[in-house]
TORKOL-4160 file (C-alpha; in steps of 0.2 Angstrom, whole numbers, padded with zeros to 4 digits, m for minus):
401
<pt num="1" X="m0201" Y="0123" Z="0304"/>
<pt num="2" X="m0208" Y="0135" Z="0291"/>
<pt num="3" X="m0190" Y="0141" Z="0287"/>
<pt num="4" X="m0185" Y="0123" Z="0284"/>
<pt num="5" X="m0199" Y="0120" Z="0272"/>
<pt num="6" X="m0194" Y="0136" Z="0263"/>
<pt num="7" X="m0176" Y="0130" Z="0261"/>
<pt num="8" X="m0182" Y="0114" Z="0253"/>
<pt num="9" X="m0194" Y="0123" Z="0241"/>
<pt num="10" X="m0180" Y="0134" Z="0235"/>
<pt num="11" X="m0169" Y="0119" Z="0232"/>
<pt num="12" X="m0182" Y="0110" Z="0222"/>
<pt num="13" X="m0185" Y="0126" Z="0212"/>
<pt num="14" X="m0167" Y="0127" Z="0208"/>
<pt num="15" X="m0166" Y="0109" Z="0202"/>
<pt num="16" X="m0182" Y="0112" Z="0191"/>
<pt num="17" X="m0173" Y="0127" Z="0183"/>
<pt num="18" X="m0157" Y="0117" Z="0180"/>
<pt num="19" X="m0167" Y="0102" Z="0172"/>
<pt num="20" X="m0178" Y="0113" Z="0161"/>
<pt num="21" X="m0162" Y="0122" Z="0156"/>
<pt num="22" X="m0156" Y="0107" Z="0147"/>
<pt num="23" X="m0171" Y="0105" Z="0135"/>
<pt num="24" X="m0167" Y="0122" Z="0127"/>
<pt num="25" X="m0150" Y="0116" Z="0124"/>
<pt num="26" X="m0157" Y="0104" Z="0111"/>
<pt num="27" X="m0168" Y="0118" Z="0104"/>
<pt num="28" X="m0152" Y="0130" Z="0104"/>
<pt num="29" X="m0143" Y="0117" Z="0094"/>
<pt num="30" X="m0156" Y="0116" Z="0081"/>
<pt num="31" X="m0156" Y="0135" Z="0080"/>
<pt num="32" X="m0137" Y="0136" Z="0078"/>
<pt num="33" X="m0138" Y="0123" Z="0064"/>
<pt num="34" X="m0151" Y="0134" Z="0055"/>
<pt num="35" X="m0139" Y="0149" Z="0057"/>
<pt num="36" X="m0125" Y="0139" Z="0051"/>
<pt num="37" X="m0134" Y="0134" Z="0035"/>
<pt num="38" X="m0139" Y="0152" Z="0032"/>
<pt num="39" X="m0122" Y="0160" Z="0035"/>
<pt num="40" X="m0109" Y="0146" Z="0035"/>
<pt num="41" X="m0100" Y="0154" Z="0050"/>
<pt num="42" X="m0090" Y="0141" Z="0060"/>
<pt num="43" X="m0094" Y="0149" Z="0076"/>
<pt num="44" X="m0112" Y="0143" Z="0075"/>
<pt num="45" X="m0106" Y="0126" Z="0073"/>
<pt num="46" X="m0095" Y="0127" Z="0088"/>
<pt num="47" X="m0109" Y="0134" Z="0098"/>
<pt num="48" X="m0120" Y="0120" Z="0092"/>
<pt num="49" X="m0107" Y="0107" Z="0097"/>
<pt num="50" X="m0106" Y="0115" Z="0115"/>
<pt num="51" X="m0124" Y="0115" Z="0117"/>
<pt num="52" X="m0128" Y="0097" Z="0111"/>
<pt num="53" X="m0114" Y="0090" Z="0121"/>
<pt num="54" X="m0121" Y="0097" Z="0137"/>
<pt num="55" X="m0138" Y="0090" Z="0132"/>
<pt num="56" X="m0130" Y="0073" Z="0128"/>
<pt num="57" X="m0123" Y="0072" Z="0146"/>
<pt num="58" X="m0138" Y="0077" Z="0155"/>
<pt num="59" X="m0150" Y="0064" Z="0163"/>
<pt num="60" X="m0166" Y="0073" Z="0156"/>
<pt num="61" X="m0160" Y="0074" Z="0138"/>
<pt num="62" X="m0147" Y="0060" Z="0135"/>
<pt num="63" X="m0160" Y="0047" Z="0132"/>
<pt num="64" X="m0169" Y="0057" Z="0119"/>
<pt num="65" X="m0168" Y="0052" Z="0101"/>
<pt num="66" X="m0168" Y="0070" Z="0095"/>
<pt num="67" X="m0153" Y="0074" Z="0106"/>
<pt num="68" X="m0142" Y="0062" Z="0097"/>
<pt num="69" X="m0150" Y="0066" Z="0080"/>
<pt num="70" X="m0145" Y="0084" Z="0081"/>
<pt num="71" X="m0128" Y="0079" Z="0088"/>
<pt num="72" X="m0125" Y="0068" Z="0072"/>
<pt num="73" X="m0129" Y="0083" Z="0061"/>
<pt num="74" X="m0118" Y="0094" Z="0071"/>
<pt num="75" X="m0103" Y="0083" Z="0069"/>
<pt num="76" X="m0107" Y="0078" Z="0051"/>
<pt num="77" X="m0106" Y="0097" Z="0047"/>
<pt num="78" X="m0090" Y="0099" Z="0057"/>
<pt num="79" X="m0082" Y="0085" Z="0047"/>
<pt num="80" X="m0086" Y="0094" Z="0030"/>
<pt num="81" X="m0081" Y="0111" Z="0037"/>
<pt num="82" X="m0064" Y="0115" Z="0030"/>
<pt num="83" X="m0060" Y="0126" Z="0044"/>
<pt num="84" X="m0065" Y="0115" Z="0058"/>
<pt num="85" X="m0062" Y="0097" Z="0052"/>
<pt num="86" X="m0043" Y="0098" Z="0054"/>
<pt num="87" X="m0045" Y="0101" Z="0073"/>
<pt num="88" X="m0059" Y="0088" Z="0074"/>
<pt num="89" X="m0052" Y="0073" Z="0065"/>
<pt num="90" X="m0065" Y="0061" Z="0074"/>
<pt num="91" X="m0080" Y="0071" Z="0069"/>
<pt num="92" X="m0086" Y="0059" Z="0056"/>
<pt num="93" X="m0085" Y="0045" Z="0069"/>
<pt num="94" X="m0094" Y="0055" Z="0081"/>
<pt num="95" X="m0108" Y="0058" Z="0069"/>
<pt num="96" X="m0109" Y="0040" Z="0065"/>
<pt num="97" X="m0110" Y="0035" Z="0084"/>
<pt num="98" X="m0123" Y="0049" Z="0087"/>
<pt num="99" X="m0135" Y="0043" Z="0073"/>
<pt num="100" X="m0132" Y="0025" Z="0078"/>
<pt num="101" X="m0137" Y="0029" Z="0096"/>
<pt num="102" X="m0151" Y="0040" Z="0090"/>
<pt num="103" X="m0159" Y="0025" Z="0082"/>
<pt num="104" X="m0154" Y="0012" Z="0095"/>
<pt num="105" X="m0163" Y="0021" Z="0109"/>
<pt num="106" X="m0180" Y="0017" Z="0101"/>
<pt num="107" X="m0187" Y="0034" Z="0108"/>
<pt num="108" X="m0206" Y="0033" Z="0104"/>
<pt num="109" X="m0206" Y="0052" Z="0104"/>
<pt num="110" X="m0193" Y="0053" Z="0090"/>
<pt num="111" X="m0201" Y="0056" Z="0073"/>
<pt num="112" X="m0186" Y="0058" Z="0062"/>
<pt num="113" X="m0181" Y="0040" Z="0060"/>
<pt num="114" X="m0182" Y="0040" Z="0041"/>
<pt num="115" X="m0171" Y="0056" Z="0040"/>
<pt num="116" X="m0158" Y="0049" Z="0052"/>
<pt num="117" X="m0157" Y="0033" Z="0042"/>
<pt num="118" X="m0155" Y="0043" Z="0026"/>
<pt num="119" X="m0141" Y="0053" Z="0035"/>
<pt num="120" X="m0132" Y="0037" Z="0040"/>
<pt num="121" X="m0133" Y="0031" Z="0022"/>
<pt num="122" X="m0125" Y="0047" Z="0016"/>
<pt num="123" X="m0111" Y="0044" Z="0029"/>
<pt num="124" X="m0105" Y="0030" Z="0018"/>
<pt num="125" X="m0099" Y="0042" Z="0005"/>
<pt num="126" X="m0090" Y="0052" Z="0018"/>
<pt num="127" X="m0081" Y="0036" Z="0024"/>
<pt num="128" X="m0076" Y="0031" Z="0007"/>
<pt num="129" X="m0068" Y="0048" Z="0004"/>
<pt num="130" X="m0060" Y="0047" Z="0021"/>
<pt num="131" X="m0053" Y="0030" Z="0017"/>
<pt num="132" X="m0046" Y="0036" Z="0000"/>
<pt num="133" X="m0038" Y="0051" Z="0008"/>
<pt num="134" X="m0030" Y="0042" Z="0022"/>
<pt num="135" X="m0023" Y="0028" Z="0011"/>
<pt num="136" X="m0016" Y="0041" Z="m0001"/>
<pt num="137" X="m0007" Y="0049" Z="0014"/>
<pt num="138" X="m0001" Y="0032" Z="0019"/>
<pt num="139" X="m0011" Y="0032" Z="0035"/>
<pt num="140" X="m0016" Y="0014" Z="0032"/>
<pt num="141" X="m0023" Y="0010" Z="0049"/>
<pt num="142" X="m0035" Y="0025" Z="0048"/>
<pt num="143" X="m0040" Y="0020" Z="0030"/>
<pt num="144" X="m0043" Y="0002" Z="0035"/>
<pt num="145" X="m0055" Y="0008" Z="0049"/>
<pt num="146" X="m0064" Y="0020" Z="0038"/>
<pt num="147" X="m0067" Y="0007" Z="0025"/>
<pt num="148" X="m0073" Y="m0006" Z="0038"/>
<pt num="149" X="m0085" Y="0007" Z="0045"/>
<pt num="150" X="m0094" Y="0007" Z="0028"/>
<pt num="151" X="m0098" Y="m0012" Z="0030"/>
<pt num="152" X="m0103" Y="m0009" Z="0048"/>
<pt num="153" X="m0115" Y="0005" Z="0042"/>
<pt num="154" X="m0122" Y="m0007" Z="0028"/>
<pt num="155" X="m0126" Y="m0020" Z="0041"/>
<pt num="156" X="m0133" Y="m0008" Z="0053"/>
<pt num="157" X="m0145" Y="m0001" Z="0040"/>
<pt num="158" X="m0150" Y="m0019" Z="0035"/>
<pt num="159" X="m0156" Y="m0022" Z="0053"/>
<pt num="160" X="m0168" Y="m0007" Z="0051"/>
<pt num="161" X="m0174" Y="m0013" Z="0034"/>
<pt num="162" X="m0164" Y="m0002" Z="0023"/>
<pt num="163" X="m0153" Y="m0009" Z="0009"/>
<pt num="164" X="m0139" Y="0002" Z="0002"/>
<pt num="165" X="m0131" Y="0000" Z="m0015"/>
<pt num="166" X="m0112" Y="m0001" Z="m0013"/>
<pt num="167" X="m0097" Y="m0005" Z="m0025"/>
<pt num="168" X="m0094" Y="m0018" Z="m0012"/>
<pt num="169" X="m0081" Y="m0028" Z="m0021"/>
<pt num="170" X="m0071" Y="m0013" Z="m0025"/>
<pt num="171" X="m0072" Y="m0006" Z="m0007"/>
<pt num="172" X="m0067" Y="m0023" Z="0000"/>
<pt num="173" X="m0052" Y="m0023" Z="m0011"/>
<pt num="174" X="m0047" Y="m0006" Z="m0005"/>
<pt num="175" X="m0050" Y="m0012" Z="0013"/>
<pt num="176" X="m0038" Y="m0027" Z="0009"/>
<pt num="177" X="m0025" Y="m0015" Z="0003"/>
<pt num="178" X="m0026" Y="m0004" Z="0018"/>
<pt num="179" X="m0025" Y="m0020" Z="0029"/>
<pt num="180" X="m0009" Y="m0024" Z="0020"/>
<pt num="181" X="m0002" Y="m0007" Z="0022"/>
<pt num="182" X="m0006" Y="m0008" Z="0041"/>
<pt num="183" X="0002" Y="m0025" Z="0042"/>
<pt num="184" X="m0014" Y="m0033" Z="0046"/>
<pt num="185" X="m0012" Y="m0049" Z="0036"/>
<pt num="186" X="m0025" Y="m0059" Z="0044"/>
<pt num="187" X="m0039" Y="m0047" Z="0038"/>
<pt num="188" X="m0030" Y="m0044" Z="0022"/>
<pt num="189" X="m0030" Y="m0063" Z="0018"/>
<pt num="190" X="m0049" Y="m0064" Z="0024"/>
<pt num="191" X="m0054" Y="m0050" Z="0012"/>
<pt num="192" X="m0044" Y="m0056" Z="m0003"/>
<pt num="193" X="m0050" Y="m0074" Z="m0001"/>
<pt num="194" X="m0068" Y="m0067" Z="m0001"/>
<pt num="195" X="m0064" Y="m0058" Z="m0017"/>
<pt num="196" X="m0057" Y="m0074" Z="m0025"/>
<pt num="197" X="m0072" Y="m0084" Z="m0020"/>
<pt num="198" X="m0084" Y="m0070" Z="m0027"/>
<pt num="199" X="m0074" Y="m0071" Z="m0043"/>
<pt num="200" X="m0071" Y="m0052" Z="m0043"/>
<pt num="201" X="m0063" Y="m0046" Z="m0059"/>
<pt num="202" X="m0046" Y="m0038" Z="m0053"/>
<pt num="203" X="m0030" Y="m0047" Z="m0056"/>
<pt num="204" X="m0022" Y="m0037" Z="m0041"/>
<pt num="205" X="m0032" Y="m0048" Z="m0029"/>
<pt num="206" X="m0021" Y="m0063" Z="m0034"/>
<pt num="207" X="m0005" Y="m0054" Z="m0035"/>
<pt num="208" X="m0007" Y="m0047" Z="m0017"/>
<pt num="209" X="m0014" Y="m0063" Z="m0010"/>
<pt num="210" X="0000" Y="m0073" Z="m0017"/>
<pt num="211" X="0013" Y="m0060" Z="m0011"/>
<pt num="212" X="0007" Y="m0061" Z="0007"/>
<pt num="213" X="0009" Y="m0080" Z="0006"/>
<pt num="214" X="0026" Y="m0079" Z="m0001"/>
<pt num="215" X="0031" Y="m0066" Z="0012"/>
<pt num="216" X="0025" Y="m0079" Z="0025"/>
<pt num="217" X="0035" Y="m0092" Z="0016"/>
<pt num="218" X="0020" Y="m0102" Z="0013"/>
<pt num="219" X="0024" Y="m0106" Z="m0005"/>
<pt num="220" X="0011" Y="m0120" Z="m0008"/>
<pt num="221" X="m0003" Y="m0107" Z="m0004"/>
<pt num="222" X="0005" Y="m0094" Z="m0015"/>
<pt num="223" X="0006" Y="m0106" Z="m0030"/>
<pt num="224" X="m0012" Y="m0111" Z="m0027"/>
<pt num="225" X="m0017" Y="m0093" Z="m0028"/>
<pt num="226" X="m0006" Y="m0090" Z="m0043"/>
<pt num="227" X="m0013" Y="m0105" Z="m0053"/>
<pt num="228" X="m0031" Y="m0098" Z="m0050"/>
<pt num="229" X="m0026" Y="m0081" Z="m0056"/>
<pt num="230" X="m0017" Y="m0088" Z="m0071"/>
<pt num="231" X="m0032" Y="m0098" Z="m0075"/>
<pt num="232" X="m0043" Y="m0083" Z="m0074"/>
<pt num="233" X="m0030" Y="m0071" Z="m0083"/>
<pt num="234" X="m0020" Y="m0082" Z="m0094"/>
<pt num="235" X="m0012" Y="m0067" Z="m0103"/>
<pt num="236" X="m0006" Y="m0057" Z="m0087"/>
<pt num="237" X="0013" Y="m0056" Z="m0088"/>
<pt num="238" X="0014" Y="m0051" Z="m0069"/>
<pt num="239" X="0006" Y="m0067" Z="m0063"/>
<pt num="240" X="0017" Y="m0077" Z="m0075"/>
<pt num="241" X="0033" Y="m0069" Z="m0068"/>
<pt num="242" X="0027" Y="m0072" Z="m0050"/>
<pt num="243" X="0025" Y="m0090" Z="m0054"/>
<pt num="244" X="0042" Y="m0091" Z="m0063"/>
<pt num="245" X="0051" Y="m0083" Z="m0048"/>
<pt num="246" X="0044" Y="m0097" Z="m0037"/>
<pt num="247" X="0050" Y="m0110" Z="m0050"/>
<pt num="248" X="0067" Y="m0102" Z="m0050"/>
<pt num="249" X="0068" Y="m0101" Z="m0031"/>
<pt num="250" X="0064" Y="m0119" Z="m0030"/>
<pt num="251" X="0078" Y="m0123" Z="m0042"/>
<pt num="252" X="0065" Y="m0128" Z="m0056"/>
<pt num="253" X="0074" Y="m0119" Z="m0070"/>
<pt num="254" X="0068" Y="m0130" Z="m0084"/>
<pt num="255" X="0050" Y="m0127" Z="m0079"/>
<pt num="256" X="0053" Y="m0109" Z="m0077"/>
<pt num="257" X="0061" Y="m0108" Z="m0095"/>
<pt num="258" X="0046" Y="m0117" Z="m0102"/>
<pt num="259" X="0034" Y="m0104" Z="m0094"/>
<pt num="260" X="0045" Y="m0090" Z="m0099"/>
<pt num="261" X="0045" Y="m0095" Z="m0117"/>
<pt num="262" X="0026" Y="m0096" Z="m0117"/>
<pt num="263" X="0026" Y="m0079" Z="m0109"/>
<pt num="264" X="0037" Y="m0071" Z="m0122"/>
<pt num="265" X="0026" Y="m0078" Z="m0135"/>
<pt num="266" X="0012" Y="m0067" Z="m0128"/>
<pt num="267" X="0023" Y="m0052" Z="m0125"/>
<pt num="268" X="0039" Y="m0052" Z="m0136"/>
<pt num="269" X="0043" Y="m0034" Z="m0132"/>
<pt num="270" X="0044" Y="m0037" Z="m0113"/>
<pt num="271" X="0062" Y="m0034" Z="m0108"/>
<pt num="272" X="0059" Y="m0041" Z="m0091"/>
<pt num="273" X="0054" Y="m0058" Z="m0098"/>
<pt num="274" X="0069" Y="m0059" Z="m0108"/>
<pt num="275" X="0080" Y="m0055" Z="m0093"/>
<pt num="276" X="0071" Y="m0068" Z="m0083"/>
<pt num="277" X="0074" Y="m0081" Z="m0096"/>
<pt num="278" X="0093" Y="m0076" Z="m0096"/>
<pt num="279" X="0094" Y="m0078" Z="m0077"/>
<pt num="280" X="0085" Y="m0095" Z="m0079"/>
<pt num="281" X="0098" Y="m0101" Z="m0092"/>
<pt num="282" X="0112" Y="m0094" Z="m0080"/>
<pt num="283" X="0106" Y="m0106" Z="m0066"/>
<pt num="284" X="0107" Y="m0120" Z="m0079"/>
<pt num="285" X="0125" Y="m0114" Z="m0084"/>
<pt num="286" X="0119" Y="m0112" Z="m0102"/>
<pt num="287" X="0129" Y="m0096" Z="m0103"/>
<pt num="288" X="0127" Y="m0094" Z="m0122"/>
<pt num="289" X="0108" Y="m0095" Z="m0121"/>
<pt num="290" X="0109" Y="m0083" Z="m0106"/>
<pt num="291" X="0119" Y="m0070" Z="m0116"/>
<pt num="292" X="0107" Y="m0071" Z="m0131"/>
<pt num="293" X="0092" Y="m0068" Z="m0119"/>
<pt num="294" X="0100" Y="m0053" Z="m0111"/>
<pt num="295" X="0105" Y="m0046" Z="m0128"/>
<pt num="296" X="0087" Y="m0048" Z="m0133"/>
<pt num="297" X="0081" Y="m0038" Z="m0118"/>
<pt num="298" X="0092" Y="m0023" Z="m0121"/>
<pt num="299" X="0087" Y="m0024" Z="m0139"/>
<pt num="300" X="0069" Y="m0022" Z="m0135"/>
<pt num="301" X="0073" Y="m0010" Z="m0120"/>
<pt num="302" X="0090" Y="m0001" Z="m0123"/>
<pt num="303" X="0088" Y="0006" Z="m0105"/>
<pt num="304" X="0087" Y="m0011" Z="m0096"/>
<pt num="305" X="0100" Y="m0009" Z="m0082"/>
<pt num="306" X="0099" Y="m0027" Z="m0076"/>
<pt num="307" X="0102" Y="m0035" Z="m0093"/>
<pt num="308" X="0117" Y="m0023" Z="m0096"/>
<pt num="309" X="0124" Y="m0028" Z="m0078"/>
<pt num="310" X="0122" Y="m0046" Z="m0081"/>
<pt num="311" X="0130" Y="m0045" Z="m0099"/>
<pt num="312" X="0145" Y="m0037" Z="m0091"/>
<pt num="313" X="0145" Y="m0050" Z="m0077"/>
<pt num="314" X="0146" Y="m0064" Z="m0089"/>
<pt num="315" X="0163" Y="m0059" Z="m0095"/>
<pt num="316" X="0169" Y="m0050" Z="m0079"/>
<pt num="317" X="0167" Y="m0066" Z="m0069"/>
<pt num="318" X="0178" Y="m0075" Z="m0081"/>
<pt num="319" X="0191" Y="m0062" Z="m0079"/>
<pt num="320" X="0190" Y="m0064" Z="m0060"/>
<pt num="321" X="0193" Y="m0082" Z="m0061"/>
<pt num="322" X="0208" Y="m0079" Z="m0072"/>
<pt num="323" X="0214" Y="m0067" Z="m0059"/>
<pt num="324" X="0213" Y="m0080" Z="m0046"/>
<pt num="325" X="0223" Y="m0092" Z="m0057"/>
<pt num="326" X="0236" Y="m0078" Z="m0060"/>
<pt num="327" X="0238" Y="m0075" Z="m0042"/>
<pt num="328" X="0242" Y="m0093" Z="m0038"/>
<pt num="329" X="0257" Y="m0094" Z="m0051"/>
<pt num="330" X="0275" Y="m0093" Z="m0045"/>
<pt num="331" X="0290" Y="m0084" Z="m0052"/>
<pt num="332" X="0297" Y="m0098" Z="m0063"/>
<pt num="333" X="0300" Y="m0094" Z="m0081"/>
<pt num="334" X="0286" Y="m0106" Z="m0086"/>
<pt num="335" X="0274" Y="m0098" Z="m0073"/>
<pt num="336" X="0278" Y="m0081" Z="m0079"/>
<pt num="337" X="0275" Y="m0086" Z="m0097"/>
<pt num="338" X="0258" Y="m0094" Z="m0092"/>
<pt num="339" X="0254" Y="m0078" Z="m0082"/>
<pt num="340" X="0256" Y="m0067" Z="m0098"/>
<pt num="341" X="0244" Y="m0079" Z="m0108"/>
<pt num="342" X="0231" Y="m0078" Z="m0094"/>
<pt num="343" X="0233" Y="m0059" Z="m0093"/>
<pt num="344" X="0230" Y="m0058" Z="m0111"/>
<pt num="345" X="0214" Y="m0069" Z="m0110"/>
<pt num="346" X="0209" Y="m0059" Z="m0094"/>
<pt num="347" X="0210" Y="m0042" Z="m0103"/>
<pt num="348" X="0200" Y="m0049" Z="m0117"/>
<pt num="349" X="0186" Y="m0052" Z="m0105"/>
<pt num="350" X="0188" Y="m0036" Z="m0096"/>
<pt num="351" X="0186" Y="m0027" Z="m0113"/>
<pt num="352" X="0171" Y="m0037" Z="m0117"/>
<pt num="353" X="0163" Y="m0033" Z="m0100"/>
<pt num="354" X="0168" Y="m0014" Z="m0100"/>
<pt num="355" X="0155" Y="m0007" Z="m0113"/>
<pt num="356" X="0141" Y="m0016" Z="m0104"/>
<pt num="357" X="0146" Y="m0010" Z="m0087"/>
<pt num="358" X="0148" Y="0008" Z="m0094"/>
<pt num="359" X="0131" Y="0008" Z="m0101"/>
<pt num="360" X="0124" Y="0001" Z="m0085"/>
<pt num="361" X="0133" Y="0015" Z="m0076"/>
<pt num="362" X="0126" Y="0028" Z="m0088"/>
<pt num="363" X="0108" Y="0022" Z="m0083"/>
<pt num="364" X="0111" Y="0021" Z="m0064"/>
<pt num="365" X="0127" Y="0029" Z="m0057"/>
<pt num="366" X="0124" Y="0024" Z="m0039"/>
<pt num="367" X="0126" Y="0005" Z="m0040"/>
<pt num="368" X="0140" Y="m0001" Z="m0030"/>
<pt num="369" X="0143" Y="m0017" Z="m0039"/>
<pt num="370" X="0145" Y="m0008" Z="m0056"/>
<pt num="371" X="0156" Y="0005" Z="m0048"/>
<pt num="372" X="0167" Y="m0008" Z="m0040"/>
<pt num="373" X="0169" Y="m0017" Z="m0056"/>
<pt num="374" X="0173" Y="m0002" Z="m0067"/>
<pt num="375" X="0186" Y="0004" Z="m0054"/>
<pt num="376" X="0195" Y="m0013" Z="m0055"/>
<pt num="377" X="0194" Y="m0014" Z="m0074"/>
<pt num="378" X="0200" Y="0003" Z="m0077"/>
<pt num="379" X="0215" Y="0000" Z="m0065"/>
<pt num="380" X="0219" Y="m0016" Z="m0073"/>
<pt num="381" X="0219" Y="m0008" Z="m0090"/>
<pt num="382" X="0230" Y="0006" Z="m0084"/>
<pt num="383" X="0217" Y="0020" Z="m0085"/>
<pt num="384" X="0220" Y="0026" Z="m0067"/>
<pt num="385" X="0211" Y="0043" Z="m0070"/>
<pt num="386" X="0194" Y="0034" Z="m0073"/>
<pt num="387" X="0198" Y="0021" Z="m0060"/>
<pt num="388" X="0200" Y="0035" Z="m0047"/>
<pt num="389" X="0184" Y="0043" Z="m0053"/>
<pt num="390" X="0175" Y="0027" Z="m0050"/>
<pt num="391" X="0183" Y="0026" Z="m0033"/>
<pt num="392" X="0177" Y="0043" Z="m0028"/>
<pt num="393" X="0160" Y="0040" Z="m0034"/>
<pt num="394" X="0159" Y="0024" Z="m0025"/>
<pt num="395" X="0164" Y="0033" Z="m0009"/>
<pt num="396" X="0150" Y="0046" Z="m0012"/>
<pt num="397" X="0137" Y="0032" Z="m0014"/>
<pt num="398" X="0143" Y="0023" Z="0002"/>
<pt num="399" X="0142" Y="0040" Z="0012"/>
<pt num="400" X="0124" Y="0042" Z="0005"/>
<pt num="401" X="0127" Y="0056" Z="m0007"/>
């Protein structure tokens, strides 16, 4: 009987030692943090992490506010440690979760609530930096999550009577851009609409939101957004061009031309506007006006590839039509005579197109449509050396060189 009682007593003593051993883990964590602040050695942080994670799992300490308060500090410091942060990418989230739990426990013995709230507030700057870094690295989902956490922290602090000052509209726009990058268009539209409703001053909001609707083939919503944007930013060329593209896609060239002329009045040295005007005239089959617009575009921007390409195409397409007519002729004397007349006319158009295509090739030497046209023109004009050079370059481009 006495032996049995002794065994139970030893067991109880062992349990007591194990329980009491966990409380020093919290104290040890505090000491390791102090050592780290003094010498900056990463080993102290790793020891602190090991100790506090043991305490966070034990029944005697996992319900204490101080345990999670120290755990928040440990992971916050790991996040800012250049040596440790790469191997602990979730350290900032662990810090936030720890501080949040520390405060949600409502531990009556925890006396550092104000310090914990201040530490939570400081985390917003860390998440802002994290979101920016991840977005710059094109890790859009991670950037979106980081920015959204800032709003979560804002709401959490508000429930504890703390208001924080944020550049909320700027952060919201960054969050929307990250949502677009991660293909989360539902959230992107929600955030962008909130920015429109709050009258935030950034034209990018309207460009991105209208772009989403256009991608979804929701043209009416895109036009509605653009109209609001143009009303707010009447001198923004980008919004005008976006609206013009919608008109052109709908076959409303006349409306597009009116808009373009107004846009050109605002920015006469914008080659892209003159180019767009030229394409609108082409849709209306007003080729002389189209040519004049393209010529104006290269006048204001001598390196405007698209305008050179289209100028060449105006003549080249006529030459192609004549080639088709020539191919339909027979071998009679009359047909052969007509063939020579058409050939002379065709060569005239080839000669008109050639300098424009050559200039386009000079600007961009990897465009298959220009290479194909030049290869044909040189061959038809008897310059087989240049034609073969274009053929060789065309093969290189098609093979990815």
